[in-house]
LUMGUDREN-72264 format. One record per residue (C-alpha): y, z, x; residue in one letter; residue number from 1. Coordinates in steps of 0.2 Angstrom, whole numbers, plus 5000, padded with zeros to 4 digits. Layout:
N
<atom><north>Y</north><up>Z</up><east>X</east><code>A</code><pos>NUM</pos></atom>
...
END
This chain:
255
<atom><north>5089</north><up>4431</up><east>4614</east><code>M</code><pos>1</pos></atom>
<atom><north>5094</north><up>4448</up><east>4607</east><code>T</code><pos>2</pos></atom>
<atom><north>5095</north><up>4456</up><east>4625</east><code>S</code><pos>3</pos></atom>
<atom><north>5107</north><up>4442</up><east>4630</east><code>L</code><pos>4</pos></atom>
<atom><north>5117</north><up>4444</up><east>4615</east><code>T</code><pos>5</pos></atom>
<atom><north>5118</north><up>4463</up><east>4618</east><code>T</code><pos>6</pos></atom>
<atom><north>5122</north><up>4460</up><east>4637</east><code>S</code><pos>7</pos></atom>
<atom><north>5137</north><up>4448</up><east>4632</east><code>L</code><pos>8</pos></atom>
<atom><north>5144</north><up>4461</up><east>4620</east><code>K</code><pos>9</pos></atom>
<atom><north>5145</north><up>4474</up><east>4634</east><code>K</code><pos>10</pos></atom>
<atom><north>5156</north><up>4463</up><east>4645</east><code>M</code><pos>11</pos></atom>
<atom><north>5175</north><up>4467</up><east>4645</east><code>N</code><pos>12</pos></atom>
<atom><north>5183</north><up>4450</up><east>4640</east><code>Y</code><pos>13</pos></atom>
<atom><north>5200</north><up>4456</up><east>4643</east><code>K</code><pos>14</pos></atom>
<atom><north>5196</north><up>4461</up><east>4661</east><code>A</code><pos>15</pos></atom>
<atom><north>5187</north><up>4444</up><east>4664</east><code>L</code><pos>16</pos></atom>
<atom><north>5203</north><up>4434</up><east>4658</east><code>M</code><pos>17</pos></atom>
<atom><north>5214</north><up>4446</up><east>4669</east><code>A</code><pos>18</pos></atom>
<atom><north>5202</north><up>4443</up><east>4684</east><code>E</code><pos>19</pos></atom>
<atom><north>5204</north><up>4424</up><east>4680</east><code>F</code><pos>20</pos></atom>
<atom><north>5223</north><up>4424</up><east>4680</east><code>V</code><pos>21</pos></atom>
<atom><north>5225</north><up>4434</up><east>4695</east><code>G</code><pos>22</pos></atom>
<atom><north>5212</north><up>4424</up><east>4705</east><code>T</code><pos>23</pos></atom>
<atom><north>5220</north><up>4408</up><east>4699</east><code>F</code><pos>24</pos></atom>
<atom><north>5237</north><up>4413</up><east>4705</east><code>A</code><pos>25</pos></atom>
<atom><north>5230</north><up>4418</up><east>4722</east><code>L</code><pos>26</pos></atom>
<atom><north>5222</north><up>4401</up><east>4725</east><code>I</code><pos>27</pos></atom>
<atom><north>5236</north><up>4391</up><east>4717</east><code>F</code><pos>28</pos></atom>
<atom><north>5250</north><up>4399</up><east>4727</east><code>I</code><pos>29</pos></atom>
<atom><north>5240</north><up>4402</up><east>4742</east><code>G</code><pos>30</pos></atom>
<atom><north>5235</north><up>4383</up><east>4744</east><code>V</code><pos>31</pos></atom>
<atom><north>5252</north><up>4378</up><east>4739</east><code>S</code><pos>32</pos></atom>
<atom><north>5260</north><up>4389</up><east>4752</east><code>T</code><pos>33</pos></atom>
<atom><north>5250</north><up>4380</up><east>4765</east><code>I</code><pos>34</pos></atom>
<atom><north>5255</north><up>4363</up><east>4758</east><code>A</code><pos>35</pos></atom>
<atom><north>5273</north><up>4367</up><east>4758</east><code>A</code><pos>36</pos></atom>
<atom><north>5272</north><up>4372</up><east>4775</east><code>N</code><pos>37</pos></atom>
<atom><north>5264</north><up>4356</up><east>4780</east><code>E</code><pos>38</pos></atom>
<atom><north>5278</north><up>4345</up><east>4769</east><code>I</code><pos>39</pos></atom>
<atom><north>5291</north><up>4356</up><east>4778</east><code>S</code><pos>40</pos></atom>
<atom><north>5286</north><up>4352</up><east>4795</east><code>G</code><pos>41</pos></atom>
<atom><north>5279</north><up>4369</up><east>4798</east><code>N</code><pos>42</pos></atom>
<atom><north>5295</north><up>4378</up><east>4793</east><code>A</code><pos>43</pos></atom>
<atom><north>5287</north><up>4394</up><east>4786</east><code>S</code><pos>44</pos></atom>
<atom><north>5272</north><up>4394</up><east>4799</east><code>G</code><pos>45</pos></atom>
<atom><north>5259</north><up>4407</up><east>4799</east><code>L</code><pos>46</pos></atom>
<atom><north>5271</north><up>4421</up><east>4793</east><code>V</code><pos>47</pos></atom>
<atom><north>5276</north><up>4411</up><east>4777</east><code>G</code><pos>48</pos></atom>
<atom><north>5257</north><up>4408</up><east>4773</east><code>I</code><pos>49</pos></atom>
<atom><north>5253</north><up>4426</up><east>4776</east><code>A</code><pos>50</pos></atom>
<atom><north>5267</north><up>4431</up><east>4764</east><code>L</code><pos>51</pos></atom>
<atom><north>5262</north><up>4419</up><east>4751</east><code>G</code><pos>52</pos></atom>
<atom><north>5245</north><up>4425</up><east>4750</east><code>H</code><pos>53</pos></atom>
<atom><north>5250</north><up>4444</up><east>4752</east><code>G</code><pos>54</pos></atom>
<atom><north>5264</north><up>4444</up><east>4739</east><code>L</code><pos>55</pos></atom>
<atom><north>5254</north><up>4435</up><east>4727</east><code>T</code><pos>56</pos></atom>
<atom><north>5240</north><up>4448</up><east>4729</east><code>I</code><pos>57</pos></atom>
<atom><north>5253</north><up>4462</up><east>4727</east><code>A</code><pos>58</pos></atom>
<atom><north>5260</north><up>4455</up><east>4711</east><code>V</code><pos>59</pos></atom>
<atom><north>5244</north><up>4451</up><east>4703</east><code>M</code><pos>60</pos></atom>
<atom><north>5234</north><up>4466</up><east>4707</east><code>V</code><pos>61</pos></atom>
<atom><north>5248</north><up>4476</up><east>4700</east><code>S</code><pos>62</pos></atom>
<atom><north>5249</north><up>4465</up><east>4684</east><code>A</code><pos>63</pos></atom>
<atom><north>5230</north><up>4466</up><east>4682</east><code>T</code><pos>64</pos></atom>
<atom><north>5225</north><up>4483</up><east>4688</east><code>A</code><pos>65</pos></atom>
<atom><north>5227</north><up>4492</up><east>4672</east><code>A</code><pos>66</pos></atom>
<atom><north>5216</north><up>4479</up><east>4663</east><code>I</code><pos>67</pos></atom>
<atom><north>5202</north><up>4474</up><east>4676</east><code>S</code><pos>68</pos></atom>
<atom><north>5205</north><up>4485</up><east>4691</east><code>G</code><pos>69</pos></atom>
<atom><north>5213</north><up>4469</up><east>4699</east><code>G</code><pos>70</pos></atom>
<atom><north>5199</north><up>4464</up><east>4710</east><code>H</code><pos>71</pos></atom>
<atom><north>5203</north><up>4446</up><east>4711</east><code>L</code><pos>72</pos></atom>
<atom><north>5189</north><up>4444</up><east>4724</east><code>N</code><pos>73</pos></atom>
<atom><north>5170</north><up>4444</up><east>4724</east><code>P</code><pos>74</pos></atom>
<atom><north>5169</north><up>4455</up><east>4740</east><code>A</code><pos>75</pos></atom>
<atom><north>5180</north><up>4468</up><east>4731</east><code>V</code><pos>76</pos></atom>
<atom><north>5169</north><up>4467</up><east>4716</east><code>T</code><pos>77</pos></atom>
<atom><north>5153</north><up>4468</up><east>4726</east><code>F</code><pos>78</pos></atom>
<atom><north>5159</north><up>4484</up><east>4735</east><code>G</code><pos>79</pos></atom>
<atom><north>5165</north><up>4492</up><east>4718</east><code>A</code><pos>80</pos></atom>
<atom><north>5147</north><up>4488</up><east>4712</east><code>W</code><pos>81</pos></atom>
<atom><north>5139</north><up>4496</up><east>4727</east><code>L</code><pos>82</pos></atom>
<atom><north>5150</north><up>4511</up><east>4725</east><code>A</code><pos>83</pos></atom>
<atom><north>5145</north><up>4512</up><east>4706</east><code>R</code><pos>84</pos></atom>
<atom><north>5163</north><up>4509</up><east>4700</east><code>K</code><pos>85</pos></atom>
<atom><north>5158</north><up>4494</up><east>4690</east><code>I</code><pos>86</pos></atom>
<atom><north>5141</north><up>4490</up><east>4681</east><code>D</code><pos>87</pos></atom>
<atom><north>5130</north><up>4475</up><east>4686</east><code>G</code><pos>88</pos></atom>
<atom><north>5134</north><up>4465</up><east>4670</east><code>Q</code><pos>89</pos></atom>
<atom><north>5153</north><up>4466</up><east>4672</east><code>N</code><pos>90</pos></atom>
<atom><north>5152</north><up>4463</up><east>4690</east><code>A</code><pos>91</pos></atom>
<atom><north>5143</north><up>4447</up><east>4688</east><code>L</code><pos>92</pos></atom>
<atom><north>5156</north><up>4442</up><east>4675</east><code>G</code><pos>93</pos></atom>
<atom><north>5170</north><up>4446</up><east>4686</east><code>Y</code><pos>94</pos></atom>
<atom><north>5163</north><up>4436</up><east>4700</east><code>I</code><pos>95</pos></atom>
<atom><north>5159</north><up>4421</up><east>4689</east><code>G</code><pos>96</pos></atom>
<atom><north>5177</north><up>4421</up><east>4682</east><code>F</code><pos>97</pos></atom>
<atom><north>5185</north><up>4423</up><east>4699</east><code>Q</code><pos>98</pos></atom>
<atom><north>5175</north><up>4409</up><east>4706</east><code>C</code><pos>99</pos></atom>
<atom><north>5179</north><up>4398</up><east>4690</east><code>L</code><pos>100</pos></atom>
<atom><north>5198</north><up>4402</up><east>4692</east><code>A</code><pos>101</pos></atom>
<atom><north>5197</north><up>4397</up><east>4711</east><code>A</code><pos>102</pos></atom>
<atom><north>5190</north><up>4380</up><east>4706</east><code>F</code><pos>103</pos></atom>
<atom><north>5201</north><up>4376</up><east>4692</east><code>M</code><pos>104</pos></atom>
<atom><north>5217</north><up>4382</up><east>4702</east><code>A</code><pos>105</pos></atom>
<atom><north>5211</north><up>4370</up><east>4717</east><code>A</code><pos>106</pos></atom>
<atom><north>5210</north><up>4356</up><east>4705</east><code>N</code><pos>107</pos></atom>
<atom><north>5226</north><up>4359</up><east>4697</east><code>L</code><pos>108</pos></atom>
<atom><north>5235</north><up>4358</up><east>4713</east><code>I</code><pos>109</pos></atom>
<atom><north>5229</north><up>4340</up><east>4715</east><code>K</code><pos>110</pos></atom>
<atom><north>5242</north><up>4336</up><east>4701</east><code>L</code><pos>111</pos></atom>
<atom><north>5256</north><up>4345</up><east>4710</east><code>T</code><pos>112</pos></atom>
<atom><north>5254</north><up>4341</up><east>4728</east><code>V</code><pos>113</pos></atom>
<atom><north>5252</north><up>4323</up><east>4735</east><code>P</code><pos>114</pos></atom>
<atom><north>5234</north><up>4318</up><east>4740</east><code>N</code><pos>115</pos></atom>
<atom><north>5240</north><up>4314</up><east>4757</east><code>S</code><pos>116</pos></atom>
<atom><north>5246</north><up>4332</up><east>4760</east><code>V</code><pos>117</pos></atom>
<atom><north>5231</north><up>4339</up><east>4753</east><code>L</code><pos>118</pos></atom>
<atom><north>5220</north><up>4329</up><east>4764</east><code>H</code><pos>119</pos></atom>
<atom><north>5229</north><up>4334</up><east>4780</east><code>D</code><pos>120</pos></atom>
<atom><north>5227</north><up>4352</up><east>4776</east><code>I</code><pos>121</pos></atom>
<atom><north>5209</north><up>4350</up><east>4770</east><code>A</code><pos>122</pos></atom>
<atom><north>5215</north><up>4357</up><east>4752</east><code>M</code><pos>123</pos></atom>
<atom><north>5220</north><up>4373</up><east>4761</east><code>G</code><pos>124</pos></atom>
<atom><north>5201</north><up>4378</up><east>4764</east><code>T</code><pos>125</pos></atom>
<atom><north>5199</north><up>4391</up><east>4776</east><code>P</code><pos>126</pos></atom>
<atom><north>5190</north><up>4387</up><east>4792</east><code>G</code><pos>127</pos></atom>
<atom><north>5186</north><up>4393</up><east>4810</east><code>P</code><pos>128</pos></atom>
<atom><north>5201</north><up>4388</up><east>4821</east><code>G</code><pos>129</pos></atom>
<atom><north>5201</north><up>4375</up><east>4834</east><code>S</code><pos>130</pos></atom>
<atom><north>5188</north><up>4379</up><east>4848</east><code>G</code><pos>131</pos></atom>
<atom><north>5182</north><up>4395</up><east>4838</east><code>I</code><pos>132</pos></atom>
<atom><north>5163</north><up>4396</up><east>4836</east><code>P</code><pos>133</pos></atom>
<atom><north>5156</north><up>4401</up><east>4819</east><code>A</code><pos>134</pos></atom>
<atom><north>5150</north><up>4417</up><east>4825</east><code>S</code><pos>135</pos></atom>
<atom><north>5167</north><up>4422</up><east>4830</east><code>M</code><pos>136</pos></atom>
<atom><north>5174</north><up>4417</up><east>4814</east><code>A</code><pos>137</pos></atom>
<atom><north>5161</north><up>4427</up><east>4805</east><code>L</code><pos>138</pos></atom>
<atom><north>5164</north><up>4443</up><east>4814</east><code>A</code><pos>139</pos></atom>
<atom><north>5183</north><up>4441</up><east>4811</east><code>M</code><pos>140</pos></atom>
<atom><north>5179</north><up>4439</up><east>4792</east><code>E</code><pos>141</pos></atom>
<atom><north>5169</north><up>4454</up><east>4792</east><code>V</code><pos>142</pos></atom>
<atom><north>5182</north><up>4465</up><east>4800</east><code>V</code><pos>143</pos></atom>
<atom><north>5196</north><up>4459</up><east>4791</east><code>L</code><pos>144</pos></atom>
<atom><north>5187</north><up>4461</up><east>4774</east><code>T</code><pos>145</pos></atom>
<atom><north>5183</north><up>4479</up><east>4779</east><code>F</code><pos>146</pos></atom>
<atom><north>5201</north><up>4483</up><east>4781</east><code>F</code><pos>147</pos></atom>
<atom><north>5206</north><up>4475</up><east>4765</east><code>L</code><pos>148</pos></atom>
<atom><north>5192</north><up>4483</up><east>4754</east><code>V</code><pos>149</pos></atom>
<atom><north>5194</north><up>4500</up><east>4762</east><code>F</code><pos>150</pos></atom>
<atom><north>5213</north><up>4499</up><east>4757</east><code>V</code><pos>151</pos></atom>
<atom><north>5208</north><up>4493</up><east>4739</east><code>V</code><pos>152</pos></atom>
<atom><north>5197</north><up>4509</up><east>4738</east><code>F</code><pos>153</pos></atom>
<atom><north>5210</north><up>4521</up><east>4747</east><code>G</code><pos>154</pos></atom>
<atom><north>5226</north><up>4514</up><east>4736</east><code>T</code><pos>155</pos></atom>
<atom><north>5218</north><up>4508</up><east>4721</east><code>G</code><pos>156</pos></atom>
<atom><north>5201</north><up>4514</up><east>4716</east><code>I</code><pos>157</pos></atom>
<atom><north>5202</north><up>4532</up><east>4722</east><code>D</code><pos>158</pos></atom>
<atom><north>5210</north><up>4543</up><east>4708</east><code>G</code><pos>159</pos></atom>
<atom><north>5218</north><up>4552</up><east>4721</east><code>R</code><pos>160</pos></atom>
<atom><north>5227</north><up>4537</up><east>4727</east><code>A</code><pos>161</pos></atom>
<atom><north>5247</north><up>4535</up><east>4727</east><code>P</code><pos>162</pos></atom>
<atom><north>5252</north><up>4525</up><east>4712</east><code>K</code><pos>163</pos></atom>
<atom><north>5259</north><up>4510</up><east>4721</east><code>V</code><pos>164</pos></atom>
<atom><north>5251</north><up>4496</up><east>4712</east><code>G</code><pos>165</pos></atom>
<atom><north>5245</north><up>4482</up><east>4723</east><code>G</code><pos>166</pos></atom>
<atom><north>5258</north><up>4483</up><east>4736</east><code>L</code><pos>167</pos></atom>
<atom><north>5248</north><up>4490</up><east>4750</east><code>F</code><pos>168</pos></atom>
<atom><north>5233</north><up>4478</up><east>4745</east><code>I</code><pos>169</pos></atom>
<atom><north>5246</north><up>4464</up><east>4747</east><code>G</code><pos>170</pos></atom>
<atom><north>5252</north><up>4470</up><east>4764</east><code>L</code><pos>171</pos></atom>
<atom><north>5235</north><up>4471</up><east>4770</east><code>T</code><pos>172</pos></atom>
<atom><north>5231</north><up>4453</up><east>4766</east><code>V</code><pos>173</pos></atom>
<atom><north>5247</north><up>4447</up><east>4774</east><code>A</code><pos>174</pos></atom>
<atom><north>5243</north><up>4458</up><east>4790</east><code>L</code><pos>175</pos></atom>
<atom><north>5225</north><up>4451</up><east>4790</east><code>D</code><pos>176</pos></atom>
<atom><north>5231</north><up>4433</up><east>4789</east><code>I</code><pos>177</pos></atom>
<atom><north>5244</north><up>4436</up><east>4803</east><code>L</code><pos>178</pos></atom>
<atom><north>5230</north><up>4443</up><east>4814</east><code>A</code><pos>179</pos></atom>
<atom><north>5215</north><up>4432</up><east>4809</east><code>G</code><pos>180</pos></atom>
<atom><north>5222</north><up>4417</up><east>4801</east><code>G</code><pos>181</pos></atom>
<atom><north>5221</north><up>4406</up><east>4817</east><code>P</code><pos>182</pos></atom>
<atom><north>5203</north><up>4413</up><east>4820</east><code>I</code><pos>183</pos></atom>
<atom><north>5194</north><up>4411</up><east>4804</east><code>S</code><pos>184</pos></atom>
<atom><north>5207</north><up>4406</up><east>4792</east><code>G</code><pos>185</pos></atom>
<atom><north>5206</north><up>4424</up><east>4785</east><code>A</code><pos>186</pos></atom>
<atom><north>5199</north><up>4421</up><east>4768</east><code>A</code><pos>187</pos></atom>
<atom><north>5193</north><up>4438</up><east>4765</east><code>M</code><pos>188</pos></atom>
<atom><north>5187</north><up>4431</up><east>4748</east><code>N</code><pos>189</pos></atom>
<atom><north>5172</north><up>4420</up><east>4744</east><code>P</code><pos>190</pos></atom>
<atom><north>5182</north><up>4413</up><east>4729</east><code>A</code><pos>191</pos></atom>
<atom><north>5197</north><up>4409</up><east>4741</east><code>R</code><pos>192</pos></atom>
<atom><north>5185</north><up>4398</up><east>4751</east><code>Y</code><pos>193</pos></atom>
<atom><north>5174</north><up>4391</up><east>4737</east><code>L</code><pos>194</pos></atom>
<atom><north>5188</north><up>4385</up><east>4725</east><code>G</code><pos>195</pos></atom>
<atom><north>5197</north><up>4373</up><east>4737</east><code>P</code><pos>196</pos></atom>
<atom><north>5180</north><up>4369</up><east>4746</east><code>A</code><pos>197</pos></atom>
<atom><north>5172</north><up>4362</up><east>4730</east><code>L</code><pos>198</pos></atom>
<atom><north>5188</north><up>4353</up><east>4725</east><code>A</code><pos>199</pos></atom>
<atom><north>5187</north><up>4343</up><east>4742</east><code>S</code><pos>200</pos></atom>
<atom><north>5168</north><up>4342</up><east>4742</east><code>G</code><pos>201</pos></atom>
<atom><north>5166</north><up>4350</up><east>4759</east><code>N</code><pos>202</pos></atom>
<atom><north>5156</north><up>4366</up><east>4759</east><code>L</code><pos>203</pos></atom>
<atom><north>5151</north><up>4366</up><east>4777</east><code>E</code><pos>204</pos></atom>
<atom><north>5155</north><up>4385</up><east>4780</east><code>F</code><pos>205</pos></atom>
<atom><north>5152</north><up>4392</up><east>4763</east><code>F</code><pos>206</pos></atom>
<atom><north>5138</north><up>4403</up><east>4771</east><code>W</code><pos>207</pos></atom>
<atom><north>5151</north><up>4410</up><east>4782</east><code>L</code><pos>208</pos></atom>
<atom><north>5164</north><up>4414</up><east>4769</east><code>Y</code><pos>209</pos></atom>
<atom><north>5150</north><up>4421</up><east>4758</east><code>L</code><pos>210</pos></atom>
<atom><north>5141</north><up>4432</up><east>4771</east><code>I</code><pos>211</pos></atom>
<atom><north>5157</north><up>4439</up><east>4781</east><code>G</code><pos>212</pos></atom>
<atom><north>5167</north><up>4445</up><east>4766</east><code>P</code><pos>213</pos></atom>
<atom><north>5152</north><up>4452</up><east>4757</east><code>L</code><pos>214</pos></atom>
<atom><north>5147</north><up>4461</up><east>4772</east><code>M</code><pos>215</pos></atom>
<atom><north>5163</north><up>4468</up><east>4777</east><code>G</code><pos>216</pos></atom>
<atom><north>5167</north><up>4473</up><east>4759</east><code>G</code><pos>217</pos></atom>
<atom><north>5150</north><up>4481</up><east>4757</east><code>A</code><pos>218</pos></atom>
<atom><north>5152</north><up>4491</up><east>4773</east><code>I</code><pos>219</pos></atom>
<atom><north>5169</north><up>4497</up><east>4768</east><code>A</code><pos>220</pos></atom>
<atom><north>5163</north><up>4503</up><east>4750</east><code>A</code><pos>221</pos></atom>
<atom><north>5149</north><up>4512</up><east>4756</east><code>L</code><pos>222</pos></atom>
<atom><north>5159</north><up>4521</up><east>4769</east><code>M</code><pos>223</pos></atom>
<atom><north>5172</north><up>4526</up><east>4756</east><code>Y</code><pos>224</pos></atom>
<atom><north>5158</north><up>4531</up><east>4744</east><code>Y</code><pos>225</pos></atom>
<atom><north>5148</north><up>4542</up><east>4756</east><code>F</code><pos>226</pos></atom>
<atom><north>5162</north><up>4549</up><east>4767</east><code>V</code><pos>227</pos></atom>
<atom><north>5179</north><up>4549</up><east>4760</east><code>F</code><pos>228</pos></atom>
<atom><north>5176</north><up>4550</up><east>4741</east><code>Q</code><pos>229</pos></atom>
<atom><north>5180</north><up>4567</up><east>4734</east><code>E</code><pos>230</pos></atom>
<atom><north>5163</north><up>4569</up><east>4726</east><code>S</code><pos>231</pos></atom>
<atom><north>5154</north><up>4564</up><east>4743</east><code>A</code><pos>232</pos></atom>
<atom><north>5164</north><up>4576</up><east>4752</east><code>N</code><pos>233</pos></atom>
<atom><north>5158</north><up>4590</up><east>4739</east><code>L</code><pos>234</pos></atom>
<atom><north>5141</north><up>4584</up><east>4741</east><code>Y</code><pos>235</pos></atom>
<atom><north>5141</north><up>4584</up><east>4760</east><code>L</code><pos>236</pos></atom>
<atom><north>5148</north><up>4602</up><east>4760</east><code>F</code><pos>237</pos></atom>
<atom><north>5136</north><up>4607</up><east>4747</east><code>S</code><pos>238</pos></atom>
<atom><north>5122</north><up>4601</up><east>4758</east><code>N</code><pos>239</pos></atom>
<atom><north>5128</north><up>4610</up><east>4773</east><code>K</code><pos>240</pos></atom>
<atom><north>5129</north><up>4626</up><east>4763</east><code>M</code><pos>241</pos></atom>
<atom><north>5111</north><up>4623</up><east>4757</east><code>N</code><pos>242</pos></atom>
<atom><north>5105</north><up>4620</up><east>4774</east><code>L</code><pos>243</pos></atom>
<atom><north>5114</north><up>4635</up><east>4780</east><code>S</code><pos>244</pos></atom>
<atom><north>5106</north><up>4646</up><east>4767</east><code>S</code><pos>245</pos></atom>
<atom><north>5089</north><up>4639</up><east>4770</east><code>A</code><pos>246</pos></atom>
<atom><north>5091</north><up>4643</up><east>4788</east><code>A</code><pos>247</pos></atom>
<atom><north>5096</north><up>4661</up><east>4785</east><code>K</code><pos>248</pos></atom>
<atom><north>5081</north><up>4663</up><east>4774</east><code>Q</code><pos>249</pos></atom>
<atom><north>5069</north><up>4657</up><east>4787</east><code>R</code><pos>250</pos></atom>
<atom><north>5076</north><up>4669</up><east>4799</east><code>R</code><pos>251</pos></atom>
<atom><north>5075</north><up>4684</up><east>4788</east><code>S</code><pos>252</pos></atom>
<atom><north>5057</north><up>4679</up><east>4783</east><code>S</code><pos>253</pos></atom>
<atom><north>5052</north><up>4679</up><east>4801</east><code>R</code><pos>254</pos></atom>
<atom><north>5059</north><up>4697</up><east>4804</east><code>R</code><pos>255</pos></atom>
END
């Protein structure tokens, strides 16, 4: 009991609430954008849906970055944990609040959009496009999430990054949806799938939108950590120097 209390005290509740608000906005605006497109007879189309998601991420990442880092996505949090940018306790808290926010946002939408529209758009739940096999959608989710998390590290987490808030992260989300929306739904985010899926009672592709984003996020995070991070570059350079010195010593001893 004492260890549980100590663990809870270590969690950053302001950061958890920031993650909740940001993720709530993503799901609410994202699904509402899809619903608005349905109501208007496809007036905004894929571009409108991409901008709805991308602009929400740009705004909310910028608003929450100073408080929580603006993850708003379990795949981003998982990658940050792998790269040692967040401890395990807070990472679990982030993911829990992100998923809770997604579920609550999806249910609130039921009070703002007619049920018939939500039925027609399957609650805005991402899914493989017509005729697209699950394996192809999975591969697309891995690639799209890799791009997203790579940009998050390059523009948000890396201390050398340009101070542009969430602009480039939002643009990446929009670009990913334009490219992968018709293929996989371009979730790039387990919470983006889970909230609407739970609200609609259809979890058929939960495995796809869990494995794909987490895998893509992990690859991007580990690549950035071991290859592009400044300390990683120093480590690699130091290793080369040590190997070079050791080789010279061996050659000298042979003489």
